[in-house]
N, C-alpha and C positions, 0 to 999 in steps of 0.2 A: 077720770082722768087719771086720779091717783092710783086706783087699781090696776089700769092698763100699764102704767109705769113700772108697778112694781113687777108686775108678771114679765115684762120686757126686761128688767134688770135680773131677775132670776134666770131667765132663759140664757141671757148672756154670760152669766157666771157658769152654768152648766157647759155651754158651748166651749169656755175656755178651759175647763176642767177635762173636757174630753179631748181637746186638742193638746193639751200638757200631757195627758195619758198616753196619746199615741206617740207624740214626741220622745218622751222618755222610753217607751217601749222600743222605738226604732233605734234610738242610741244604744240602749243595752243589748238589742239583737246585733246591731253592726259590730260592737266591740267583742261580743263573745264570738261573733262569725270570724272576724279577723285574727282573733287569739288562737281559734282552731285551726284556720288556714295557715298560720305561720307557726304552728307547732309541728315539729318532726314527729310523724307516727311513730318513729323508733325511739322518741323519748319518753313515751306513755306507757305506764305499766297495765294491767289487766283492769285496773279501776279508773283508767283515763286520767290518771294523776302523772303530771310531769315528773320525770326522773332526772335528777342532775348527775351527769356522768362525772366520774373521778377524773381528774387530768391524766393524760397518757403519760406513762413512765419515759423519761428521757435516758437513752443510752448513749455512751461513747466509749470506744476502747473496749467494748464488750462488757461494760459495767454499768449498773443502774446508778445514775448520779443524784437522784432525787434526795436521798438520805445523808448525802455529804456535803460539807462545804468545800466549794471547787475554787481552788486557786490556779491560775495559769500565768506563766512567766516565761521568759525568753532568757537564755544563757547570755551573760554579759562577757565581754572580753576579759580574758584573764581569771575568770571563775573556774573553780574545779569542783568535782562531784562532792568533795568532802565539806566544802564550805556551804553548799546548797543543802545538804543534809543535815548539816548542823543547824541551820536556821529553822529547820522543822523538827529538831529533836530527833533526827534520824542518824546521827552520827555513828551508831552501833553498826549499821548495815555494811560498811564497805569490807571489812575482814571477811564477813559472811558471804558476801557476793563474790569475792576473789576466789573464794573456795570452789565456786561454781564453774561451769564450763566456760573458759576464758575465750573460746572462738566465738560465742554467741554474745557474749556480754563484755565486748572490748570497749564499749561506750564509757565504761568507769575511766578508761585511761584517755580515750579520744573525744572527750567532749567538745563540742564545737559550739562556738559564739554564734549567737543569733537562732538557733535551734530551739523550739519550744518545749517546755515540759509543763506537767500538770501535777499537782499535789491534791489528794482527796483526804479531807480530813473529818473525824467524827469526834466530838466533844474536844476539839483543838488537838486530838491525836491524829497524826498522819497514819492512814490506812493503805493508802496507794502511793505510788510515785511512777509517773509515766513519763518517759523521754522519747520524743519524735526524732527518729534517725533521719527522716525525711518527710515529705508530705504525706505519704503511704505508710511506711515501715515504723514500728515504735517497740520500745521495751517497757514491758509492765514489772514493777517491783511490787508484791503484794506482801505487806507486813501486817495484815490482820491479826495473825498469830505469831508473836516474835520467837516462839520456840520452832515455829516451821516458816522460814521465809522462801517463798517462791517467786522465782524469776523467769520470765518467758519472753520470747518475741513474737510478734504478731503484725498483721496489716490491716489496714482499712480496704473495706469494699469499695472498689472503683467503679461509679456509675459513668457510663458513655451515652451520650446524646448526639445524634446526627445534626449537622450545622452545614448551612450554604453560605458562602461568601463570594463576591466577585468585586472587581476593581477595574478601573481603566488607568493605565499608565500615563502619568504626565511628565514624569522625570525619571524615576527609577521605581524599581519593585517594593522596596522598602517604604519610600515616601507614599506610594500608592495604598500600601497597607495602613500606614498613620492616618492618611486622610479618610479612610474607611473605618477606622478604629478597629482594624483587624490585627491580631497577635503577631508581633515580630518574629515569633517562633515559626509561625506559618510561613512567613516570607523567607526563612531560612529553610525551611523543609522543602518548599517550592523549587529554590535555587538548587538545592542538592539533588531533587527528583530530575531536574531538566539540564543537570550540569553539562552532559554530553550532547544534548540535543539543541540547546539555545545559548548563544553568547549572550550574556546578561550586560555586557559592556555596549552591545549594539541593539538593545530594545529601542523601540521607537515610541514617541508620543502617538498615543490611540491604540496601541496594543492592549489587549484585554486578557485577564485570567478569571477563571471560574473554578471554584474548588468545592467539592463536597468531602467533609471530613468530620471527625469526632470531637467533641469537647468532653474533657474529664472532671468529675465531681466526686467528692467524698461526703459522707454523712457526718456533719458536726453538730452535736447536740440537738438532733432532730431537724436541722436545716441542710439543705445542700450547698457545699461549698466549691467553688470553682478552684481547680487546680492546675488547669492548663490545657493546651492542645494535645490532642491523641493522635491517632494514625490518619492521614490522609487516604481517603478511599478512592477518589476520582477526581481528575483535573483537567482541564482544557485551558491550553495557553494559546492565544491567537498572536502570532507574530508575523508581520509583513502580510497579513492577510490570510495566513495559513493556519490551522488549527492543529495543534500537537496534543494529543491525548495522554494520559497516563491512568491506568488503572492497576490497584494494588491487588495482588494475588499470591496465595500460599500454595505451593505445590506440594509442600508436606506440612506437617503440624508445628514446626520449629522454624521455618524459613520462608520469608515472603519478599517480593520485590515488585517493581513496576514494569508495566508492558503497555505498548500501545496498542491500538484497537485490532491489530493483526496479529498479535501474540508475540511481538518482537520486543525483547527486553530494551528499556530504556537506557541502561548503563552499557559501558564497554566492557571490555574483559578485564580492564585496569581501571581502577579508581583514579582520579585527578590527582589526588594528594594522599599522603599517609596519616594526615591529621584532619580533625573536623574544624578546628580553629587555629589559623595560622597566618604568618606573614612570610612572604618570601623574601629573605634577606640577602639571598646570593643565587644567581641562576648558574646554568651550566656554561661553561666558558673555556676556550681552547688556550687563554692567557689572562690571568687573574693575579693580583698581588695577594699573597697568602696574608690574612690578618694576624697571624702570630709569628711567621718565620720572615716575613717581608719579601720573600722570593716571589718572581713572576714565573708562574707556571699554570698549566692546565688544572682547571676545576671541574671535574667531570661528573658533578652531581648538583642537586637542586637543594640549597639550604631553607629550611622551613623554621623560622623562629617562633618559639611558643614557650609558655611558662614550664618550668621543671615539674615532671609529673604528669605532663598531659600524654593521654594514651596515644600510641603509635599502632597504626593498623598496616596489616599486609595489604597491598593495592590489588592483589589477584589471588586466586586459588593456586595453591602449590604445596611444596614440600620443603621443610626446613633443612637447609643444606649446611649450615654454620650458625653457631649461637655461642660466641665467644668473646673474648677481650684481648685487645693489642694496644700497644703504647700509643699509635696515632689514632686508632679507630675508636678507641675506649670500648665500651659494651656495644656489641653489634651483632646484627642477624642478617643472614643471606637466605633468600628464598628461590628455589627453582620452580618455575612455573609450568614450563615444558621445555622441549628440546631448542626452542628459540630464545625464549625470554627468562630473565633473572631479575631480581631487585635486591638491594641492600640497604640497610637502615643503620646509621652510624651514631656514635655519641651519646648512646641511652644513659639514663641513670641507673637503670637495671633492666634485665631480660625478664619477661613475664615467666613465673616459676614453672609453668608446664612447656615451655617452648624449648625443645630440645632437638638435636639432629634426627632426622627421619619422621619428625611429627607432620601429620597434614593439616594444613590451615586453610579456612575458606576466606574469600575476598571480605574486607572488614574487621577479620578477627583481630583482638589486640595482641601484640607480640612483645610489647616493651613500652617503655615510657621515657619522655623527652628528658635529656640531661646535658651535661658538658664534659662528659668524660673523654680521655685522650686528648688530640690536640684541638682545642676549641676555646673560643674566648667566651661564651655565653651559651645558655640553654638554647638548643636546637637540634633538628635531625637533619642528617644530610642524606638524602635519598638519591641512590644511584641505581641506574638502569641499564642492564645489558641487552642487547639484540645480536644473536650469533656469536657471544663471546666478546663483543665489543661494546664498550660503554658509550651510549648515545644520549642525546637530549630527549626525553619523554614527551615533551610538549611539541617536538617535531615529527613524532612518529604518527603514522597512519594505523593506528591500533584497531585490533579486531574486534568486532562486536561481541557482547556477552551471548550466552545461549538463549534460544528462543524457547517459548512454551514447550514442554515435552509432549510429544504427539498424544500420549496416552491421555494427556490433561487438557488437550486443546479444545474438545467440544465443551467440557465443563467451563472452561475459561470464557470462550464465547458467549455461553448463556449468562454467565456471571457478569460479564462485561456488558452485555445488553441491558440487564437489571440496573447496573451503575449508571449507564448512559441515561437511562430513563429517569433515574434520580436526579441526575445531574440537570437534565433540561426541565424536568417537571418542576423541581424547587425553583429554578430560575425564573420559569413563569408565573410564579406564585409570588415572586418578591415584589 
């Protein structure tokens, strides 16, 4: 009995050892297998050893930032360039830069509060100063070699990505955009595209808009940073159960506009107003009390109140007839559009430098800036409209449509429109 017991005990120990061996083997095999499967083959060298990749270099403003201490700041109200540079022991720069091209480097004199700037330091010594003129354009001051200071202007590459949005109107276009977290800039663009097609004061609950557009991004330290809405490529606005389409198309490399599905422009021959942002402070009237003289007389123009310096646009294609100054009109411009229509723009703070008699201008071109010169109580533009030599109310005119797609471009437009329409509908079904 004793011998049998010993043999049984010995057999049990051997069995346990065998089980432990296979268990250890299985665990080791599984660990190695998982390591091999989770290792990127590109990370192995010829000896199957894992290679640790160096971190990718980080660039911004065309400069590799890795070896610099990066300081990002915002210009504060009341700050000037001398004070900022003195903070980083760069006070010696101003005189050097002023000897450069003043046309490019006016930022020295026109520093704007809330604009961003970046200082790159090495061993606590400033090597670069970068000032952002806006979200895209910037100026670089390279002081790596104090004997040779380089100053240049550059721009960030803009990355565009297509985007689709849609919303149902409950009260207004603006509120519909807010409800769907859509940029208000998009709301503004839609209202301008359809300005002559849809009366947005009469849009109804249940109206729908769908829009296919571009979002703009820039590279910021290796990451994409959203900078705003780009161009609207295609849109559909359903108003009173009727669809109104808009497709952006460029008939040449420098000028594009919006057309409907048949190639008819959505704009009229005249813009609705000579300003993008405005408030109508006084309409055309045959009997109005003048705010300065107090006399009752006809006011044969429409006053658009806006901040001084707001760009004023010509409302239609035409030729400059007058660009001058008078006691009552202040600085003003008159444009002859054709044998029937002319327009006039009064009380400018200044006329744009290239606007002179005989110059041809296109609809939307800037011809001057809002001011209060002449007989005016505050900054505004008085917009006057002539038809057959008589001043009339532009809002009561049955104005002609704009030009349709040129015949030579129509086939190309229709194909382009069909592709955009497909994008608009396909993207919608994927939402």
